[in-house]
C-alpha positions as CSV (number, residue, x, y, z in Angstrom):
1,M,-8.0,-4.9,-14.9
2,A,-10.8,-2.7,-13.7
3,G,-10.2,-1.8,-10.3
4,K,-7.0,-3.9,-9.8
5,V,-3.5,-2.1,-9.3
6,N,0.1,-4.8,-9.8
7,I,2.6,-3.5,-7.6
8,L,6.2,-4.8,-7.7
9,Q,8.7,-3.2,-5.7
10,I,12.3,-4.7,-6.1
11,T,14.7,-3.7,-3.2
12,T,18.4,-4.6,-3.7
13,H,21.2,-4.1,-1.4
14,D,23.8,-1.1,-1.9
15,S,23.0,-1.0,-5.7
16,G,22.2,2.5,-6.4
17,R,21.6,3.8,-9.5
18,H,23.6,0.7,-10.8
19,F,21.0,0.1,-13.8
20,G,20.8,1.2,-17.5
21,C,17.4,2.2,-17.2
22,Y,19.5,5.2,-14.7
23,G,22.0,6.2,-17.6
24,H,24.9,3.8,-16.3
25,R,27.0,3.3,-19.5
26,T,28.7,0.0,-18.8
27,L,26.2,-1.9,-16.7
28,H,24.0,-3.6,-18.8
29,T,20.2,-4.6,-17.5
30,P,17.7,-4.9,-20.2
31,Q,14.8,-6.8,-18.0
32,I,15.3,-3.8,-15.6
33,D,14.8,-1.9,-17.6
34,A,12.2,-3.2,-19.5
35,L,10.2,-3.3,-16.1
36,A,11.2,0.3,-15.1
37,A,10.2,1.7,-19.4
38,D,6.5,0.1,-19.0
39,G,5.8,1.5,-15.1
40,V,6.5,3.9,-12.8
41,Q,10.5,4.7,-12.5
42,L,11.6,6.7,-8.7
43,D,14.1,9.0,-9.8
44,N,13.9,11.1,-6.2
45,Y,13.6,8.8,-3.7
46,F,15.0,8.8,0.0
47,A,15.1,6.1,3.2
48,V,13.4,6.5,5.8
49,A,15.9,5.0,8.3
50,P,20.0,4.8,7.4
51,I,20.1,1.2,8.7
52,C,19.2,-1.1,5.5
53,C,16.8,-3.7,8.0
54,A,15.2,-0.7,9.9
55,S,14.5,0.9,6.4
56,R,12.6,-1.9,4.4
57,A,10.5,-2.8,7.8
58,S,9.4,0.8,6.9
59,M,8.6,0.2,3.5
60,L,7.2,-3.2,4.5
61,T,4.8,-1.1,7.2
62,G,4.2,2.1,5.9
63,R,5.5,3.3,9.8
64,Y,8.6,5.0,11.5
65,P,11.5,2.3,13.0
66,Q,10.6,4.1,16.4
67,S,6.4,2.9,16.0
68,H,7.2,-0.6,13.8
69,G,10.1,-1.2,16.6
70,L,12.6,-2.7,14.0
71,M,15.2,0.0,15.3
72,D,18.8,-1.4,14.0
73,L,19.8,-4.3,12.7
74,C,18.1,-8.2,12.5
75,F,20.6,-10.5,12.8
76,P,23.2,-11.4,15.6
77,P,24.3,-9.8,18.0
78,F,21.5,-7.1,17.2
79,D,18.1,-9.0,16.6
80,W,16.4,-5.8,16.6
81,A,12.5,-7.6,15.4
82,L,9.1,-6.2,14.5
83,R,7.2,-5.5,17.4
84,E,4.7,-8.6,18.0
85,D,1.2,-6.7,17.3
86,E,2.4,-5.1,14.2
87,R,1.1,-5.4,10.1
88,H,3.6,-5.3,7.3
89,I,2.3,-5.0,4.0
90,T,3.1,-8.4,3.1
91,I,0.4,-10.0,6.1
92,T,-2.1,-7.5,4.7
93,C,-1.9,-8.1,1.1
94,T,-1.9,-11.7,0.7
95,S,-4.5,-11.7,3.4
96,G,-7.1,-10.1,0.7
97,L,-7.7,-7.1,2.8
98,P,-7.0,-3.2,1.6
99,S,-3.4,-2.2,3.2
100,P,-3.2,0.5,5.4
101,A,0.9,0.8,4.3
102,L,-0.5,1.2,0.5
103,R,-3.6,3.8,1.1
104,H,-1.0,5.8,3.4
105,A,1.5,5.9,1.0
106,A,-0.8,6.6,-1.8
107,R,-2.2,9.9,-0.1
108,G,1.2,10.7,0.6
109,G,0.2,11.3,4.4
110,R,2.1,10.9,7.4
111,P,2.2,8.0,9.7
């Protein structure tokens, strides 16, 4: 795997630490636990926004909601959306170009 990195980001809604790999005693998640054991498991993480849509858009762009334009919920009656000129990780990665958002995250820099 010289020079290539596989990244699998799993985003769930309101799951918190309800997985076996985080020590939950009554929930059994063997597949998620196996992924965590073989990869990187984050134990101290924060969201950039308290709104799910804005926070997820920030994960895909590497930018603050004020920069990418999706400041609130993206469904009716709110209908916020990314700015038309905004690039996100899916477009950047699938086009074969290095992702600015991934480079940003790897450097730990500020948007």
